[in-house]
C-alpha positions in Angstrom: -91.3 21.4 -10.8 -89.1 20.5 -7.8 -89.4 23.9 -6.1 -93.2 23.4 -6.1 -92.9 20.0 -4.6 -90.4 21.2 -2.0 -92.7 24.1 -1.1 -95.6 21.7 -0.5 -93.5 19.5 1.6 -92.3 22.4 3.8 -95.9 23.6 4.2 -96.9 20.1 5.3 -94.0 19.8 7.8 -94.9 23.3 9.2 -98.6 22.3 9.5 -97.5 19.1 11.4 -95.3 21.1 13.7 -92.1 19.4 12.7 -89.2 21.0 14.4 -86.6 22.7 12.1 -83.7 20.6 13.5 -85.7 17.4 12.9 -86.5 18.4 9.4 -82.9 19.2 8.5 -81.6 16.0 10.1 -84.2 13.9 8.1 -83.4 15.6 4.8 -79.7 15.3 5.3 -79.9 11.6 6.2 -82.1 10.8 3.2 -80.0 12.9 0.8 -76.8 11.2 1.9 -78.3 7.8 1.8 -79.6 8.3 -1.8 -76.3 9.7 -3.1 -74.4 6.9 -1.4 -76.6 4.4 -3.1 -76.1 6.1 -6.5 -72.3 5.9 -5.9 -72.5 2.2 -5.1 -71.3 2.7 -1.6 -68.1 4.6 -2.5 -67.4 7.1 0.2 -65.0 9.1 -2.0 -67.5 9.4 -4.8 -70.3 10.2 -2.4 -68.3 12.9 -0.6 -67.4 14.4 -4.0 -71.0 14.4 -5.2 -72.2 16.0 -2.0 -69.4 18.6 -2.1 -68.1 17.6 1.4 -64.9 16.2 2.8 -64.9 12.4 3.2 -64.2 12.8 6.9 -67.4 14.9 7.2 -69.4 12.3 5.3 -68.1 9.5 7.6 -69.0 11.5 10.7 -72.5 12.3 9.4 -73.0 8.6 8.5 -72.1 7.7 12.0 -74.4 10.4 13.4 -77.3 9.2 11.3 -76.5 5.5 11.6 -76.2 5.2 7.8 -74.7 1.9 6.7 -72.4 1.7 3.8 -73.7 -0.8 1.3 -71.5 -2.0 -1.6 -73.2 -2.1 -4.9 
């Protein structure tokens, strides 16, 4: 179950002294990257799937240095 896997991951990160902000940043970066890939690089579709405004997505992509890749 996903909640069990997430719980184990959080425990591991805490055990390794990963800072909260670092964990959130890494999760957000990977989540956005995965959804962007599933949406074949469409910013509009990705923003909709993530439930955020396209401008927010673009800002976060710049912040995390996520490159848009056309499918």
